[in-house]
C-alpha positions as semicolon CSV with decimal commas, in nm:
position;residue;x (nm);y (nm);z (nm)
1;M;7,537;8,872;9,256
2;K;7,749;8,879;8,939
3;I;7,943;8,586;8,791
4;E;8,195;8,639;8,511
5;R;8,441;8,404;8,337
6;L;8,811;8,526;8,336
7;G;8,935;8,234;8,140
8;Q;8,868;7,871;8,064
9;D;8,948;7,766;8,414
10;K;8,890;8,086;8,615
11;I;8,584;8,273;8,720
12;R;8,509;8,571;8,940
13;I;8,203;8,612;9,157
14;F;8,106;8,938;9,327
15;L;7,841;8,949;9,601
16;T;7,725;9,282;9,737
17;Y;7,681;9,337;10,107
18;D;7,298;9,300;10,044
19;D;7,358;8,968;9,872
20;L;7,544;8,846;10,183
21;L;7,288;8,974;10,424
22;E;7,009;8,787;10,229
23;R;7,208;8,469;10,300
24;G;7,249;8,544;10,668
25;I;7,617;8,638;10,646
26;Q;7,716;8,936;10,864
27;K;8,024;9,160;10,825
28;E;8,214;8,975;11,092
29;D;8,146;8,644;10,926
30;M;8,346;8,757;10,620
31;L;8,665;8,751;10,825
32;R;8,640;8,383;10,916
33;E;8,559;8,055;10,741
34;P;8,244;7,932;10,925
35;P;8,003;7,674;10,790
36;K;7,802;7,965;10,646
37;L;8,078;8,043;10,404
38;H;8,116;7,683;10,308
39;D;7,743;7,663;10,231
40;L;7,772;7,989;10,036
41;F;8,061;7,846;9,828
42;M;7,857;7,539;9,737
43;E;7,571;7,767;9,625
44;L;7,817;7,976;9,421
45;M;7,961;7,671;9,242
46;E;7,608;7,549;9,157
47;Q;7,519;7,890;9,009
48;A;7,843;7,915;8,821
49;Y;7,766;7,575;8,662
50;N;7,408;7,682;8,575
51;E;7,512;8,020;8,430
52;L;7,846;7,949;8,271
53;G;7,881;7,566;8,256
54;F;8,171;7,591;8,498
55;E;8,218;7,237;8,637
56;A;8,421;7,235;8,965
57;S;8,338;6,909;9,131
58;G;8,617;6,646;9,135
59;R;8,880;6,916;9,058
60;P;9,139;7,084;9,274
61;L;9,033;7,449;9,320
62;A;9,240;7,749;9,420
63;V;8,996;8,003;9,582
64;E;9,084;8,357;9,653
65;V;8,837;8,533;9,878
66;Y;8,850;8,915;9,905
67;A;8,622;9,041;10,180
68;M;8,541;9,411;10,167
69;P;8,291;9,478;10,447
70;A;8,183;9,803;10,292
71;Q;8,110;9,664;9,957
72;G;8,072;9,287;9,988
73;M;8,287;8,997;9,879
74;F;8,433;8,874;9,565
75;V;8,568;8,524;9,501
76;V;8,820;8,418;9,236
77;V;8,807;8,046;9,159
78;T;9,077;7,880;8,948
79;R;9,003;7,520;8,846
80;G;9,281;7,255;8,813
81;K;9,261;6,942;8,599
82;R;9,216;6,593;8,716
83;G;9,557;6,435;8,762
84;G;9,721;6,756;8,649
85;D;9,956;7,007;8,803
86;T;9,780;7,321;8,692
87;V;9,692;7,504;9,010
88;D;9,941;7,629;9,261
89;G;9,930;7,425;9,569
90;F;9,807;7,107;9,408
91;G;10,033;6,827;9,265
92;E;10,002;6,522;9,058
93;D;9,959;6,299;9,362
94;D;9,632;6,460;9,473
95;E;9,354;6,208;9,459
96;L;9,009;6,343;9,420
97;E;8,670;6,178;9,416
98;D;8,382;6,306;9,204
99;D;8,152;6,562;9,364
100;I;8,410;6,660;9,629
101;Y;8,564;7,010;9,629
102;D;8,937;7,004;9,724
103;L;8,997;7,369;9,826
104;D;9,308;7,580;9,876
105;V;9,157;7,898;10,019
106;T;9,331;8,235;10,050
107;M;9,140;8,508;10,237
108;E;9,210;8,874;10,238
109;H;9,000;9,175;10,358
110;S;9,005;9,545;10,338
111;D;8,805;9,806;10,530
112;I;8,851;10,072;10,257
113;I;8,524;10,191;10,117
114;M;8,512;10,213;9,733
115;Y;8,229;10,309;9,512
116;S;8,217;10,357;9,138
117;F;8,037;10,630;8,938
118;N;7,962;10,640;8,565
119;D;7,924;11,020;8,546
120;F;8,138;11,281;8,709
121;E;7,826;11,475;8,790
122;H;7,739;11,192;9,025
123;V;8,085;11,224;9,186
124;I;8,022;11,596;9,242
125;S;7,679;11,531;9,389
126;V;7,791;11,260;9,623
127;C;8,084;11,469;9,750
128;K;7,854;11,766;9,816
129;S;7,613;11,541;10,006
130;L;7,889;11,392;10,211
131;K;8,034;11,727;10,307
132;A;7,693;11,888;10,374
133;S;7,607;11,600;10,610
134;Q;7,947;11,642;10,776
135;L;8,021;11,270;10,715
136;T;8,371;11,309;10,562
137;E;8,588;11,549;10,377
138;G;8,862;11,299;10,282
139;G;8,891;11,036;10,008
140;T;9,089;10,961;9,701
141;L;8,952;10,986;9,349
142;Y;9,057;10,747;9,074
143;S;8,989;10,700;8,714
144;Y;8,961;10,332;8,615
145;N;8,807;10,156;8,312
146;N;8,611;10,469;8,211
147;K;8,457;10,500;8,562
148;W;8,527;10,726;8,852
149;I;8,606;10,552;9,183
150;L;8,603;10,721;9,518
151;S;8,803;10,554;9,791
152;I;8,756;10,646;10,152
153;E;8,985;10,516;10,434
154;P;8,830;10,410;10,760
155;S;9,036;10,684;10,927
156;D;8,849;10,950;10,721
157;I;8,514;10,866;10,886
158;E;8,369;10,817;11,233
159;S;8,278;10,456;11,304
160;S;7,935;10,573;11,414
161;T;7,869;10,718;11,064
162;F;7,989;10,421;10,860
163;N;7,633;10,314;10,752
164;S;7,530;10,673;10,675
165;V;7,841;10,717;10,440
166;L;7,748;10,391;10,267
167;A;7,386;10,510;10,222
168;V;7,496;10,841;10,055
169;L;7,753;10,662;9,830
170;A;7,484;10,403;9,725
171;E;7,244;10,673;9,634
172;Y;7,472;10,801;9,355
173;G;7,704;10,510;9,281
174;D;7,755;10,138;9,295
175;A;7,968;9,916;9,518
176;T;8,261;9,796;9,313
177;S;8,455;9,469;9,309
178;V;8,778;9,651;9,217
179;T;9,032;9,609;9,495
180;Y;9,260;9,873;9,630
181;A;9,563;9,688;9,488
182;M;9,406;9,688;9,142
183;L;9,341;10,063;9,160
184;E;9,701;10,133;9,274
185;E;9,840;9,929;8,992
186;Y;9,609;10,007;8,702
187;G;9,402;10,309;8,799
188;K;9,493;10,679;8,767
189;I;9,487;10,895;9,071
190;I;9,295;11,212;8,998
191;M;9,287;11,353;9,357
192;A;9,517;11,183;9,611
193;D;9,385;11,345;9,930
194;D;9,076;11,519;10,059
195;A;8,891;11,449;9,736
196;V;8,550;11,539;9,886
197;T;8,673;11,884;9,993
198;Q;8,856;11,944;9,670
199;I;8,557;11,861;9,451
200;C;8,326;12,072;9,663
201;T;8,569;12,365;9,628
202;H;8,626;12,343;9,260
203;F;8,265;12,256;9,153
204;Q;8,035;12,479;9,361
């Protein structure tokens, strides 16, 4: 689990799929708001306070949850001020008691698989492994923040090989908290289609 501060009143928390499994949260749980996710949020806020001094109790909170079943989940928490009008969806008339979280939750999810690689040699290796195992020949390759990110659409793989694809990707790279929308806006497309095939062809 990784917690980072984005501003005085905003933090981002990234949990890998393994982090979620350790807490008894399955892939299908990520698409709902069961008690498990509420308990998880309480744990995250406690850890954010311990690591960053981010005090959230008694404040209105805007919570954006991005569920990515292939990689995990990341949560962006924006903290309002007591009696203020600083978070969208909360007004001056909101009455809060200490130690109570008043949440405005937005949930999104994506089934697109995205893994980041520090070295292009690792990109070549993972593509060769995916092709040799006949797992996929598709994918889009991006450059973003001095890393290479391989994005694979669900339509590019068989559902029965989903876990095998993740295992190969995890051998060479890391699950990333970067969303597809962020890549489309800020990333640079290196290979738009069939990235696995193209890389195997050009780097034999």
